[in-house]
Structure formats: C-alpha cells, structure tokens
N, C-alpha and C positions, 0 to 999 in steps of 0.2 A: 164534757172538756174541750177545751179548744186546742187544736194542734198548734197553732201560732203562739197561743200563751204558753203551753207546755215547752215548746222549743226554745221560745223568748226567755224562759226561766220566769214566766210571770204567774204567778202564785196560787193557781187553782188547786196543784198538786204538787207541793215542793219535792216529795219524795219520788214522785214519778219522773218529773225531771231530772231528779238527781240519777236516778235509775237509767235514764235514756244517756246521759251525759257519761255515765260510768263505763 
C-alpha cells in the first residue's frame, strides 16, 4: 500500500483511506 495513495484518497484501499480521514 502506498502512503501517498492512501493519503491522497487514491484507490488501493478506500476503507483504509476513510478510516484515516475519520
């Protein structure tokens, strides 16, 4: 998983991205 991708909201794991933003 790419930290930049997650933080950017880009699509490897939308659930993780949502959890980080929550």
